C-alpha positions in Angstrom: -93.5 -64.8 42.2 -91.9 -67.7 41.7 -93.3 -70.7 39.2 -92.7 -74.5 38.7 -92.8 -77.2 36.4 -93.2 -80.9 37.3 -94.3 -84.5 35.4 -95.5 -87.1 37.8 -98.1 -89.5 38.4 -101.3 -88.8 40.5 -101.4 -90.5 44.0 -104.7 -89.3 45.2 -107.1 -86.1 44.6 -108.3 -84.9 47.6 -110.9 -82.4 47.8 -110.1 -79.7 50.0 -111.6 -76.4 50.7 -114.7 -75.4 48.7 -113.1 -73.7 46.1 -110.0 -75.9 46.0 -108.2 -79.8 44.7 -105.2 -81.0 46.4 -103.2 -83.2 43.8 -100.5 -85.8 45.8 -98.1 -85.9 42.7 -95.0 -88.4 42.9 -92.4 -87.4 40.8 -88.2 -88.6 40.5 -85.7 -86.6 41.8 -82.6 -87.1 39.8 -79.3 -85.4 41.2 -75.6 -86.0 39.9 -73.8 -88.7 41.9 -76.8 -89.2 43.9 -79.4 -92.1 43.4 -83.1 -91.1 42.0 -85.6 -91.4 44.4 -89.2 -90.5 44.5 -90.3 -87.3 45.7 -94.3 -86.2 46.6 -95.7 -82.9 45.7 -98.7 -81.4 46.9 -100.4 -79.2 44.2 -103.5 -77.3 45.1 -106.0 -76.3 42.1 -108.1 -73.6 42.5 -109.2 -72.3 39.2 -113.0 -73.7 38.6 -112.1 -74.8 35.1 -109.0 -76.6 36.2 -110.6 -78.5 39.0 -113.4 -79.8 36.7 -110.8 -80.9 34.0 -108.9 -83.0 36.8 -112.1 -84.0 37.9 -113.4 -85.2 34.6 -110.6 -85.9 32.4 -107.9 -87.3 35.1 -107.5 -90.5 37.1 -105.4 -91.6 40.0 -101.8 -93.2 38.3 -102.4 -91.1 35.4 -99.0 -89.1 34.3 -99.4 -85.5 34.3 -97.1 -82.3 33.4 -98.4 -79.8 35.8 -97.3 -75.9 35.6 -97.7 -73.3 38.4 -96.7 -70.4 40.6 -95.0 -71.3 44.2 -97.0 -69.0 46.9 -95.8 -68.4 50.3 -97.8 -69.0 53.3 -97.5 -67.7 56.8 -99.8 -68.9 59.3 -99.8 -67.9 62.8 -100.9 -70.6 66.1 -100.7 -68.7 69.1 -97.5 -67.1 69.3 -95.9 -68.9 66.8 -95.5 -68.4 63.4 -94.9 -70.8 60.4 -93.6 -70.5 56.9 -94.2 -72.7 54.3 -94.8 -72.8 50.7 -97.9 -74.0 48.2 -97.7 -75.0 44.9 -100.7 -73.7 43.0 -101.4 -75.3 39.7 -102.1 -73.2 36.9 -102.1 -75.5 34.0 -102.4 -79.6 34.1 -101.7 -81.9 30.7 -102.3 -85.7 30.8 -99.1 -87.2 29.4 -99.2 -90.2 27.1 -98.7 -93.8 28.7 -96.1 -96.3 27.4 -98.9 -98.1 26.0 -100.6 -95.3 24.1 -97.0 -94.3 23.2 -96.7 -97.6 21.3 -99.7 -97.8 19.6 
């Protein structure tokens, strides 16, 4: 399975299925010879302890570092098959804010 690691700001937390939380994370993409741009990544938290940590300790706007796995998914609607990926968060840590780093 493929893994991912990203750092970004929590845009919002969306309760989904009974055992899932979806986090919308904004992060900066940098490529050589191209201007920086913002990308939004939807990360899914399924682990009960991780969901509890998110709800109790994190807020919109917090900068976080997330690690997890990229899961391939296949859905069928009628005769059409759709393939996509899900970013499944396994670990999330709040990063110190600029103000906290100065003190």
